[in-house]
SELO-192775 format. One record per atom (N, C-alpha, C, O): x negated, z, y negated. Coordinates in steps of 0.001 Angstrom, whole numbers, padded with zeros to 6 digits, always signed. Each point is the difference from the previous one (the first is absolute). Example, Ala and Ser with C-alpha at 12.3 -4.5 7.8 and 13.67 -1.06 7.14 Angstrom:
-013190+007800+005690
+000890+000000-001190
-000900+000000-001200
-001036+000665+000019
+001386-001385-001069
-000820+000060-001190
+000770+000730-001090
-000509+000169-001108
// end
This chain:
-000736+000479+001264
+000366-000324-001711
-000238+000036-000364
-000997+000709+000139
+001255-001432-001786
-000381-000587-000910
+000312+000678-001390
+001073-000417-000436
-001688+001344-000399
+000440+000462-001175
-000644-000678-001436
-001153-000141-000407
+002258-000144-000049
-001100-000572-002062
+000611+001977-000818
+001081+000577+000121
-002196-000203-000767
-000868+000429-000817
+001700-000561-001404
+001101+000492-000249
-001958-001820-000284
+000616-000310-000996
+000384-001407+000694
-000194-000256+001189
+000937-000855-002410
+000671-000795+000848
-001100-001375+000077
-000948-000202-000759
+001323-000518+001735
-000876-000918-000014
+000344-001594+000910
+000151+000207+001205
-000052-001298-001509
+000442-001056+000906
-001022-000496+001155
-001173-000353+000125
+002164+000516+000520
-000255-000076+001600
+000652-001058+001005
+001129+000419+000258
-001318-001336+000257
+000460-000421+000773
-000178+000190+001557
-000956-000068+000773
+001820+000239-000700
+000322+000641+001765
+000549-000496+001147
+001178-000341-000109
-001669+000208+001131
+001782-000471+001371
+000136+001658+000256
-000640+000926+000498
+002146-001239-001304
+001077+001014+000446
+000279+000946+000854
+000327+001145-000313
-000448-001592+001478
-000589+000521+000784
-000485+001013+000500
+000346+000964+000683
-001670-001591-001410
-000883+000944+000444
-000632+001417-000513
-000354+000920+000737
+000289-000948-002184
-000438+000830-000836
+001705+000282-001190
+000893-000650-000544
-001454+002297+000762
+000810+000643-000789
-000280+000347-001189
-000597+001075-000055
+000799-001575-000927
-000321+000007-001682
+001394+000771-000402
+001152-000433-000015
-001838+002145-000405
+001132+001325-000466
-000646+000196-001528
-000893-000599-000599
+001569+001468+000327
+000305-000518-001795
-001412+000802-000274
-000589+000738+000791
+000212-001092-002142
-000912+000886-000343
-000308+001128+000461
+000601+000476+000963
-001951+000367-001796
+000166+000774+000467
-000243+000893-001096
-000905-000334-000765
+001544+001437+000518
-000803+000969-001206
-000484+000726+000952
+000265+000196+001186
-001730+000497-002630
-000479+000718-000088
+000307+000959+000819
+001210+000178+000139
-002208+000793+000706
+000508+001430+000900
-001232+000682+000314
-001146-000419-000161
+001595+001706+000707
-000682+001077-000421
-001877-000033+000622
-000417-001015-000559
-000390+001414+001112
-000981-000217+001037
+000089+001271+000473
+000332+001039-000571
-000834-001361+002228
+000748+000903+001106
-000711+000944-000390
-001208+000022-000237
+002663+001483+000110
-000866+001487-000010
-000297+000316-001346
-000499+001108-000193
+000713-001893-000840
-000989-000020-001473
+001371+000066-000749
+001141+000180+000426
-001928-000506-002428
+000942-000286-001243
-000477-001632+000920
-000459-000433+001057
+000975+000042-002384
+000179-002008+000153
-001634+000053-000946
-000579+000773-000763
+000432-001633+001166
-001616-000894-000079
+000358-001183-001220
+001092-000562-000096
-001942+000393-000550
+000521-001303-001403
-000796-000935+001695
-000984+000293+000678
+001608-000991-000605
+000074-001439+000819
-001242-000594-000423
-000099-000255-001201
-000968-000039+002040
-001305-000954-000234
-000162-001634+000494
+000170-000522+001102
-000490+000083-002136
+000420-001658-000030
-001437-000498+000819
-001131+000465-000142
+001383-001079+000642
-001386-000600+000730
-000141-000948-000358
+001059-000584-000230
-002691-000430-000142
+000339-001477-001041
+000210-000687+001172
-000299+000100+001190
+001242-001226-002313
+000792-000656+000344
-001503-001017+000947
-000193+000102+001212
-000427-000753-001901
-001154-000732+000538
-000276-000428+000840
+000904-000820+000162
-001685+000694+000791
-000144-000654+001150
-001575+000925-000009
-000859-000272-000839
+000656+001354+001870
-001337+001057-000228
-001641-001278+000471
+000084-001044+000648
-000771+001372-000973
-001315-000772+000983
-000300+001156+000831
+000395+001160-000120
-001274-001758+001108
-000686+001602+000814
-000536+000872-000312
-000212+000971+000727
-000225-001116-002142
-000804+001568+000049
+001148+000781-001127
-000313+001126-000385
+001558-001707-000099
+000288+001074-000596
+001157+000620+001088
+000475+001084-000340
-000036-001603+001469
+001006-000145+000636
-000553+000936+000827
+000731+000936+000325
-001737-000965+000052
-001709+001049+000845
+000690+001542-000707
+000748+000872+000442
-001445-001103-001737
+000174+000808-000870
+001511+001026-000499
+000207+001141-000415
+000485-002197+000713
+000998+000814-000401
+000998+000767+001417
+001053+000634+000067
-001655-000921+000505
+000788+000542+001644
-000170+001556-000115
-000707+000432-000910
+001378+000524+001871
-000209+001404+000091
-001131+000019+000826
-000375-000899+000752
-000170+002060-000960
-001319+000672+000823
-000065+001817-000979
+000231+000542-001081
-000924-000204+003038
-000244+001036-000741
+001188+001079+000043
+000724-000059+000994
-000432+001066-001988
+001275+001153-000110
+000892-000839-000954
+000924+000351-000733
-001292-001154+000885
+001610-001395-001358
+000996+000249+000405
+000784-000449-000837
-000001+001085+001945
+000977+000296+000973
+000190+001415-000113
-000719+000918+000393
+001814-000904-001000
+000303+001641-000005
-000310+000765+002031
+000466-000814+000797
-000775+001432-000441
-000412+000563+001663
-000197-000770+000892
+000364+000062+001174
-001250-001205-001972
-000312-000775+000887
-001872-000364+000103
-000671+000497-000904
+000232-000989+001539
-001164-000231+000148
-000033-001412+000333
+000521-000628+000922
-001523+000153-002245
+000173-001759+000183
-001261-000608+000028
-000864+000512-000712
+000485-001791+001585
-001071-000040+000817
+000116-001907+000221
+001001-000685-000215
-002220+000257+000647
+000154-001375-000131
+000784-000227+001396
+000311+001088+000485
+000086-002157+000275
+000752-000498+001026
-001316+000277+000640
-001154+000017-000429
+001836+000247+001887
-001184-000155+001555
-000030-001014-000224
+000625-000636-000849
-001866+000109+002078
+000118-001123+000215
+001136-000256+000985
+000681-000969-000336
-000196+001708+001721
+000835+000114+001018
+001727-000576-001040
+000909-000695+000454
-001003+001270-001791
+001410-000058-000645
+000021-000963-000754
+000678-000189-001010
-002028-000932+001890
+000250-001325-001472
+000330-001543+001189
-000485-000483+001023
+001346+000273-001766
+000080-001025+001375
+000962-001785-000596
+001037-000237-000619
-001913-000446+001128
-000156-001581+000012
+001487-000290+000524
+000552+000552+000952
-000027-001554-001801
+001578-000635+000404
-000418-000202+001341
+000707+000667+000755
-001852-001532+000033
+000135-000271+001098
+000163+001339+000600
-000517-000372+001054
+000724+001303-000877
-000335+001203+000581
+001978+000496-000138
+000460+000858+000753
+000305-001480-001666
+001384+000546+000241
+001043-001270-000097
-000023-000792-000942
+000844+000717+001933
+000926-001049-000210
+001199+001270+001147
-000247+000957+000733
+001710-001787-001226
+001009-000135+000268
+001122-000999+001137
-000396-001009+000585
+001131+001300-000525
+000942-000088+001003
+000759-001374+000061
+000244-000939+000758
+000059+001581-002493
+000864-000646-000875
-000837-000621-000885
-000670+001011-000212
+000078-001959-000582
-000731-000567-001236
+000688+001276-001060
-000507+000803-000782
+001434-001000+001070
+001051+000819-001718
-000532+001124-000464
+000154+000492-001118
-001210+000163+002611
+000426+001919-000095
-001632-000029+000062
-000320+001076-000505
-001245-001990+000988
-001045-000159-000309
-000807+001317-001527
-001038+000661-000044
+002447-000888-001140
-000574+000131-001013
+000324+001693+000309
-000967+000725-000232
+002364+000050+000786
+000183+001373+000032
-001543+000203+000531
-000497+001119-000129
-000207-002091+000675
-000669+001216+001702
-001493-000006-000624
-001069+000592+000147
+001847-001987-001210
-001909+000270-000158
-000183+001275-002025
-000975+000545-000517
+002013-000610+000219
+000428+001019-001302
-000375+001292+000371
-000899+000789-000289
+002418-000843+001429
-000897+001470+000886
-001258+000729+000531
-000329+001177-000150
-000201-002041+000717
-001793+000276-000239
-000780-000132-001478
-001198-000169+000230
+001392+000183-001258
-000231-000176-000790
-000702-000849-000895
-000468+000256-001109
+000470-001637+001972
-000370-001032-000113
+000801-000446-001255
+001148+000319-000312
-002529-001596-000705
+000384-000731-000940
+001240-000936+000699
-000149-000083+001219
+001129-000510-001649
-000183-001164+000087
+000615-001354-001293
+000019+000271-001201
+000357-001439+001654
+000073-001216-000669
-001756-000370-000302
-000918+000052+000819
+000869-000380-002098
-001321-000594-000376
-000738+000953-001608
-000334-000503-001073
+000302+001619+001401
-000713+000740-001340
-001237-000458-000796
-000998-000099+000714
+000837-000159-001814
-000758-000482-000747
-001307+001328+000005
-001140-000108-000450
+001907+001592+001259
-001526+000879-000354
+000989+000659+001119
+001071-000438+000421
-001896+001837-000015
+001357+001471+001231
-001727+000961-000405
-001162-000307-000269
+001882+001403+000432
-000397+001477+000380
+000293+000904+000613
+001085+000323-000484
-001297+000304+001205
+000673+000906+001355
-001074+001086+000336
-001220+000140+000082
+002463+000587+000072
-000165+001663-000260
+000714+000177+001380
+000570-000860+000671
-000758+002304-000395
+000800+001060+000789
+000261+001170-000736
-000675+000411-000944
+001471-000002+001316
+000203+001683-000326
+000393+000366+000801
+000806-000607+000705
-001472+002417-000381
+000099+000778+000733
+000798+001452-000028
-000739+000921-000348
+002179-000516+000664
+000697+000860-000663
+001502+000149+000763
+000253-000390+001140
+000558+000974-001957
+001334+000509+000384
+000644-000128-001581
-000332+000323-001141
+001268-000885+001702
+001175-000681-001244
+000550+001694-000305
+000017+000897+000843
+000407-000793-002291
+000003+000880-001178
+002080+000949+001290
+001092-000491+000288
-001745+001865-000034
+001173+000919+001005
+000261-001143+002090
+000931-000177+000786
-002328-000205-000862
+000085-000628+001786
-001318-000033+000133
-000858-000474-000744
+000745+001233+002157
-001227+000440+001031
+000337-000404+001326
+001052+000313+000556
-001857-000936-000110
+000321-001059+001853
+000313+001691+000752
-000146+001178-000325
+000639-001947+001459
+000273+000750+000490
-001662+000713+000587
-000263+001202-000047
-000636-002231+000544
-001111+000419+000467
-000530+000547-000953
-000742+000718+000670
+000425-000373-002030
-000428+000688-000881
-001087-001105-000661
-000603+000349-001014
+000286-002031+001738
-000448-000619-000791
+000303-000959-000667
+000885-000799+000304
-001919+000733-001785
+000367-000953-001021
+000234-001076-000375
-001029-000675+000033
+001965+000073-000425
+000608-001280+000567
-001095-000982-001149
-000495+000361-001068
+000379-001750+001822
-000318-001501-000522
+000950-000696-000815
+001028-000504+000451
-001347+000481-001555
+000659-000928-000896
-001078-000985+000150
-001040+000561+000348
+000929-001715-000474
-000832-001076-000134
+000703-001078-001571
+001128-000488-000069
-002394+000386-001138
+000447-000731-001025
-000585-001010-000417
-000987+000134-000724
+001312-000992+000971
+000031-001311-000700
-000036-000199-000653
+000812+000867-000320
-001168-001647-001200
+000255-000861-001279
-000510-001692+000299
-000838-000596+000677
+001528+000404-001293
-000159-001643+000313
+000490-000944-001714
+001077+000177-000568
-001970-000936+000168
+000396-000562-001034
+000634-001364+000257
-000026-000453+001144
+000494-000107-001963
+000296-001958+000863
-000306-001087-002045
-000071+000394-001164
+000017-001397+001664
-000360-000604-000897
+001907-000731+000306
+000574+000031-001088
+000097-000435+001886
+001047-000900-000107
+001069+001491+000237
-000311+001184+000130
+001602-001844-000146
+001203+000314+000300
+001116-000355+000425
+000837+000865-000258
-000316-001952+000925
+000802-000944+000620
-000521+000414+001301
-001039+000342+000566
+002876-000642-000291
+000161-000463+001247
-000634-000941+000285
+000022+000239+001207
-000661-001248-001280
-000080-001201+000280
-001601-000333-000651
-000206-000429-001135
-000565+000664+001894
-001392-000756-000098
-000388-000758-001408
-000937+000100-000792
+002599-001232+000911
-000464-000937-001463
+000376+000667-001252
+000024-000421-001156
+000277+001622+001690
+000630+000486-001153
-001552+001339-000774
-000095+000380-001168
-000418-000178+001821
-000865+001267-000329
-001663-001038-001096
-000616-001065-000017
+000667+001904-000413
-001248-000075-001316
-001292-000152+000740
-000842-000819-000368
+000706+001442+001200
-001653-000080+000743
+000343-000442+001396
+000102+001129+000481
+000116-001823+000385
+000296-000705+000463
+000558+000687+001646
+000007-000648+001047
+000460+002213-001216
-000291+000141+001212
+001489+001444-000055
+000497+000400-001053
-000123+000070+002381
+001732+000439-000220
-000479+001849-000913
-000564+001049+000314
+001255-001663-001528
+000049+001456-000996
+000971+001122+000001
+001083-000145+000567
-001382+001211-001140
+001004+001248+000275
+001247-000659+000251
+000270-000014+001201
+000352-000389-001744
+001515-000515-000003
+000446-000464+001168
+001129+000381+000311
-001977-001469+000816
+000128-000091+001474
-000353+000653+000951
+000296-000320+001152
-001086+001495-001492
-000330+001183+000726
+001417+000783-000151
+000190+000490+001114
+000881-000145-001951
+000558+001095-000266
+001379-001130+000539
+000935+000467+000650
-000994-002082-001056
+000973-000207+000801
-000261-000366+001503
+001020-000442+000530
-002014+000500+000229
+000196-000011+001216
+000237+001263+001048
+000328+000187+001172
-000672+000492-002251
+000807+001676+000733
+001223+000442-000177
+000510+000890+000680
+000321-001804-002100
+002084+000444+000553
-000496-000856+000923
-000027+000713+001003
-000423-001881-000653
+000639-000713+001467
-000454+000626+001033
+000182-000545+001089
-000813+001701-001126
-000646+000799+001066
+000925+001305+000632
+000135+000455+001136
+000422-000104-002467
+000387+001006-000287
+001962-000454+001218
+000316+000839+000844
+000436-001885-000996
+000780-000564+000716
-000605-000394+001413
+000631+000220+001034
-001701-000727-001039
-000246-001078+001630
-000219+001016+000579
+000522+000134+001106
-001559+001177-001763
-000553+000747+001084
+000577+001485+000164
-000606+001070+000049
+002253-001413+000035
+000837+002052+000797
+000100-000412+000585
+001172+000339+000164
-001433-001348+001008
+000341+000196+001534
-000875-000196+000398
+000156-000551+001090
-001239+000695-001365
-001620+000553+000616
-000619-001390+000177
+000578-001086+000001
-002204+001424+000183
-000541-001135+000494
-001397+000395+000391
-000279+001077-000526
-000620-001520+001200
-001187+000378+001045
-000502-000071-000834
+000202-001027-000648
-001413+002279-000039
-001372-000157-000933
-001214+000018+001464
+000061+000755+000971
-001289-002038-001288
-000837-000058+000256
-001454+000424-000426
-000794-000884-000321
+000430+002163+000308
-001094+000600-001107
-001167-000331+000967
+000229+000495+001104
-002040-001535-001178
-000204-000236+000932
-000090+000219+001573
-000637+000793+000694
+001429-001699-000449
+000326+000087+001157
+001524+000621-000057
+000858-000841-000267
-000353+002296+000496
+000522+000755+000534
+001493-000236-000870
+000199-000151-001205
+000925+000199+002608
+001433-000466-001113
+000314+001222+000070
-000501+000870+000712
+001721-000759-001795
+000396+001365+000157
+001911-001150-000679
+000253-001060-000571
+000379+002033+001063
+001365-000600-000489
+000046+000722-001211
-000708+001006-000033
+001275-001237-000823
+000602+000898-001482
+000879-000499-000306
+000277-001080+000522
+000589+001668-001547
+001065-000574-000625
-000202+000997-001243
-000757+000966-000102
+001829-001598-000964
+000124+000053-001422
+000963+000384-000282
+000913-000738-000371
-000805+002186+000471
+002031-000135+000049
+000413-000226-001639
-000649-000318-000997
+001589+000538+001167
+001174-000249-001659
-000649+001202-000890
-000275+001147+000352
+000129-001741-001541
-000481+001369-000536
+001302+000655-000937
+001120-000411-000301
-001885+001624+000025
+001095+000701-000440
-000186+000142-001873
-000443-000883-000735
+000780+001833+000449
-000566-000146-002182
-000714-000333-000244
-000860+000608+000638
+000469-001210-001159
-001319-000108-001413
-001014+001050+000472
+000428+001046+000487
-001699-001256-000596
-000530+001652+000064
-000137+000096-001750
-000238-000863-000845
+000543+002527+000740
-000036+000043-001704
-001463+000338-000236
-000797+000213+000914
+000375-000167-002771
-000870+000308-000046
-001046-001670-000876
-001086-000064-000576
+002030-000872+000877
-001274-001430+000374
+001057-000638-001971
+000543-001089-000186
-000620+001966-000571
+000011-000589-001466
-001139-000906-000327
+000293-001105-000457
-001537+001409+000624
-001410-000480-000538
+000402-001774+000642
-000379-000865-000789
+000767+000562+001512
-000913-001009+000395
+001533-001131-001017
+001097+000241-000503
-001972-001411+000694
+001777-000948+000170
+000592-000938+000674
+000926-000725-000364
-001555+000756+001487
+000931+000339+001372
-000602+000364+000884
-001230-000065+000003
+001929+000550+000996
-000286+000129+001642
+000808-000195+001197
+001216+000039-000188
-001500-000180+001019
+000744+000208+001345
-000486+000977+001230
-000963+000767-000020
+001610-000929+000776
-000623+001399+000778
+001026-000312+002001
+001141-000240+000397
-002025+000385-000020
+000693+000376+001607
-000551+001081+000917
-000650+000994-000321
+001042-001391+001533
-000585+001123+000868
-000445-000954+001317
+000485-001100+000265
-001408+001720+000400
-000299-000626+001067
+000050+000173+001680
-000838-000729+000531
+001401+001297+000150
-000013+001146+000851
+000344-000563+001271
+000759-000943+000225
-001540+001776+000724
+000358+000049+001241
+001250-000665+000740
+000515-000669-000896
+000392+000460+002273
+000971-000126+000533
+000434+001454+000011
-000948+000769-000154
+002079-000219+000290
+000616+001404+000768
-001216+000107+001053
-000489-000895+000689
+000131+002340-000780
-000443+000392+001103
-001247-000798+000757
-000366-000204+001158
-000141-000182-002739
-001698-000796+000300
-001066+000815-000897
+000194+000129-001209
-001186+000348+001770
-000753+001120-000734
-001562-000802-000648
-001173-000162+000337
+002541-000320-001985
-000370-001473-000455
-000375+000586-001580
+000803+000353-000864
-002045-000371+000805
-000261+000472-001760
+000857-000422-000629
+000390-001044+000524
+000604+001477-002130
+000886-000074-000984
-000710-000365-000915
-000998+000616-000374
+001572-002062-000292
-001337-000297-001139
+001127-000281-001325
+000825-000912+000068
-000953+002034-001520
+001442-000259-000038
-000739-000855-002081
-000155+000669-001022
+000006-001601+001122
-000616-000679-001238
+000850-000373-001048
+001214-000112+000172
-001691-000061-001100
+000221-000424-001365
-001080-001306-000847
-001166-000256+000300
+001824-000264-001169
-000679-001429-000699
+000194+000329-000935
+000894+000846+000027
-001284-001057-001055
+000204+000236-001505
-000612-000743-000568
-001168-000032+000386
+001425-000685-001238
-000359-001242-001084
-000574+000660-001072
-000023+001221+000160
-000396-001575-001081
-000439-000310-001858
-000414-001323-000196
+000534+000324-001061
-000777-001032+001013
-000493-001355-001372
+000077-000603+001989
+000746+000012+000979
-002181-000484-001458
-000056-000786+001467
-000606+000365+000405
-000902-000730+000410
+000793+002949-000008
-000808+000235+001040
+001159+001087+000869
+000948+000526-000583
-001250-000324+002081
+001216+000403+000742
-001177+001601+000717
-001184+000236+000244
+002660+000517-000188
-001024+000944+001039
+000897-000172+001303
+001134-000478+000032
-002014+001055+001229
+000230+000258+000767
-000250+001194+000742
-001193+000259+000155
+002073+000586+000376
-000460+001433+000125
+001327+000270+000953
+001198-000025-000284
-002085+000371+001883
+000480+000541+000611
-000612+001088+000964
-001091+000124+000557
+002441+000728-000606
-000433+000932+000579
-000166+000221+001513
+000672-000915+000476
-001148+001560+000463
+000292-000021+001301
+000129+001618+000713
-000900+000827+000139
+002050-000746+000164
+000446+001028+000245
+000334-000127+002150
+000712-000906+000433
-001398+001996+000572
-000382-000095+001271
+001160+000315+000669
+000393+001105+000373
+000343-002670-000207
+001252+000403+001174
+001034-000339-000885
+000012+000155-001221
+001009-000716+002073
+001057-000726-000274
+001011+000708-001586
-000240+001092-000517
+001030-001805+000177
+000638+000278-000853
+000827+001420-000361
+001024+000077+000679
-001134+000566-001187
+000678+000883-000145
+001855-000347-000247
+000427-001012-000555
+000441+002142+001131
+001045-000169-000965
+000560-000078-001338
+000860-000685-000551
-001788+001795+000160
+000139-000384-001913
-001678-000038-000321
-000981+000739-000081
+001459-002354-000054
-001139-000178-000658
-000708+000263-001091
-001180+000350+000042
+001965-000525-001280
-000087+000148-000988
-001124+001369-000261
-001087-000075-000571
+001680+001234+001138
-000738+001220-000347
-001035+000325+000933
-001080+000278-000520
+001138-000244+001697
-000933-000404+001571
-001235-000996-000470
-001197+000266+000106
+001778-001487-000657
-000955-000749+000130
-000280-000542-001026
-000108-001219+000130
-000116+001715-001429
+000141-000827-001136
-000818-000880-001062
-000991+000392-000616
+001551-001573+000523
-000914-001242-000660
-001035+000914-000522
-000071+001223-000119
-001045-002640-000270
-001290+001400-000650
+000107-000750-001239
-000853-000837-000298
+002114+001157-000632
+000289+000370-001000
-001496+000709-001122
-000221-000536-001086
-000454+001476+001468
-000591+000744-001311
-001065-000511+000726
-000938+000682-000412
+000285-001812+001615
-000970-000623-000358
-000300-001426-000770
-000945-000609-000502
+002317+000474+000726
+000386-001609-001203
-000491+000420-001107
-000961-000335-000693
+002043+001396+000605
+000129+000395-001953
-001233+000041-000687
-000301-000365-001136
-000771+001208+002623
-001822+000128-000807
-000536-001078-000005
-000808-000398-000839
+001159-000105+001661
-000860-002169+000018
+000233-000114-001135
-001005+000262-000662
+002180-000636-000167
+000331-000328-000765
+000019+000608-001698
+000349-000429-001099
-000995+001772+001707
+000319+000631-001221
-001570-000258-000660
+000059-000108-001225
-001124+000016+001652
-001242-000658+000516
+000469-002162-000121
-000560-000555-000945
+000748+000365+001130
+000520-001215-000104
+000015-000517-001661
-000789-000750-000575
+001592+001218+000232
+000267+000064-001357
-001045+000322-001336
+000194-000460-001125
-001092+001157+001421
-000879+000076-000329
-001659-000967-000243
-000991-000044-000730
+001558-000543+001817
-001444-001603-000048
+000773-000672-000883
-000360-001097-000427
// end
């Protein structure tokens, strides 16, 4: 599902995307409302996006560092039984998609506000920034000849409908049945984004498969992909037991706005 913070002209397949009403500002999780940071509208260079990525203790109650080699995936290593679902499988693993001009990757280890994992382990959230030159759904519309941020959001909208019944994700040769259940209400506290979309990727009932709670946030030509991984299948009360990584996204956008 996809939501705009302010009106924008978007052409979509009606059955594939649900464009909701414009979002008004909301309070950040667990505190007073903060001024909404605004990320640069331009395409960021490799140096700019690397500097703008969160690091160290930029995220409250999290330690942030470079992405480990084991958590870095090539496109050839991740596929799906349905072509429309590849984008969900890859974003859930912290990969960038489309054809970005520059990228930066981080991993944040910590616990969401008010939530602790059953085993006491820290929860992992992957942070991926990607800045694009183009913006069209069709490559011929792109300024830079590649797949821009609008094409990525369009593909995620298609997946939100096509992947609800489940698909098989193949990661480095290992096949796992997963599903993207219908979405609940939009996560709160995303007033800083021009536009955002969200989805959950989890196992079939009874399967011991991690649950990914994913946010994709856009400002200008830059997308932020935030995937928080919880051990085990989705809880009945997802919004409270397995919240989306809004806290990490907000911290990232605050730093990005200073770039």
